[in-house]
Structures are given as structure tokens and as C-alpha cells.
C-alpha positions as CSV (number, residue, x, y, z in Angstrom):
1,X,27.0,-20.8,13.7
2,X,24.8,-21.7,10.8
3,X,21.9,-20.1,12.5
4,X,23.8,-16.9,13.0
5,X,24.8,-16.9,9.3
6,X,21.2,-17.4,8.2
7,X,20.0,-14.7,10.6
8,X,22.6,-12.3,9.3
9,X,21.6,-13.1,5.7
10,X,17.9,-12.6,6.4
11,X,18.5,-9.3,8.2
12,X,20.7,-8.1,5.3
13,X,18.1,-9.1,2.8
14,X,15.4,-7.3,4.8
15,X,17.3,-4.1,5.1
16,X,18.2,-4.1,1.4
17,X,14.6,-4.8,0.3
18,X,13.4,-2.0,2.6
19,X,15.8,0.5,1.1
20,X,14.9,-0.5,-2.4
21,X,11.2,-0.2,-1.7
22,X,11.6,3.2,-0.1
23,X,13.6,4.5,-3.1
24,X,11.0,3.4,-5.6
25,X,7.7,4.1,-3.8
26,X,7.1,7.5,-5.4
27,X,6.9,9.4,-2.1
28,X,8.5,12.8,-2.1
29,X,7.9,16.5,-2.1
30,X,5.2,17.7,-4.4
31,X,4.4,21.3,-5.4
32,X,1.2,22.7,-4.0
33,X,-1.7,22.7,-6.4
34,X,-3.1,26.1,-5.6
35,X,-6.4,25.4,-7.4
36,X,-7.3,22.7,-4.9
37,X,-7.0,25.1,-1.9
38,X,-10.4,26.5,-0.8
39,X,-10.7,30.3,-1.2
40,X,-12.6,30.7,2.1
41,X,-11.6,30.3,5.8
42,X,-13.5,28.0,8.1
43,X,-15.5,30.9,9.5
44,X,-16.8,31.9,6.0
45,X,-14.6,34.9,5.4
46,X,-12.5,35.2,2.3
47,X,-9.0,34.0,2.7
48,X,-6.3,36.4,1.7
49,X,-5.1,35.8,-1.8
50,X,-1.7,34.2,-1.6
51,X,-0.2,32.7,-4.8
52,X,2.8,30.4,-5.2
53,X,5.2,33.4,-5.5
54,X,3.7,35.6,-2.8
55,X,4.4,35.9,0.9
């Protein structure tokens, strides 16, 4: 019985620590930095100009 209580406590602590770590890791959606996108395709042709508010 003591083993099951310890195992439950350890599992609960692990889940809580994981949730807290995932909430504070800084991962999330980021806006595209259009200046970092190359302006040419792989075959050397100019890519069509598409800005953040265009198609």
C-alpha cells in the first residue's frame, strides 16, 4: 500500500512538473519575419512578392 501511495505521488509530481515546464518554455506561435525569407526560388527565379497581408 505504501508503495502505491509513493508511486501515485511520484506520478502526480511528474505530471505537474511537465505541465508547468510546458507552460513556461516559451514555445508558441510566432509571426513570420518576412525579411528572413529569401527572395528567390531554388531554381534561381525570383519568387513572387507576397507580403504579410497579401494572398
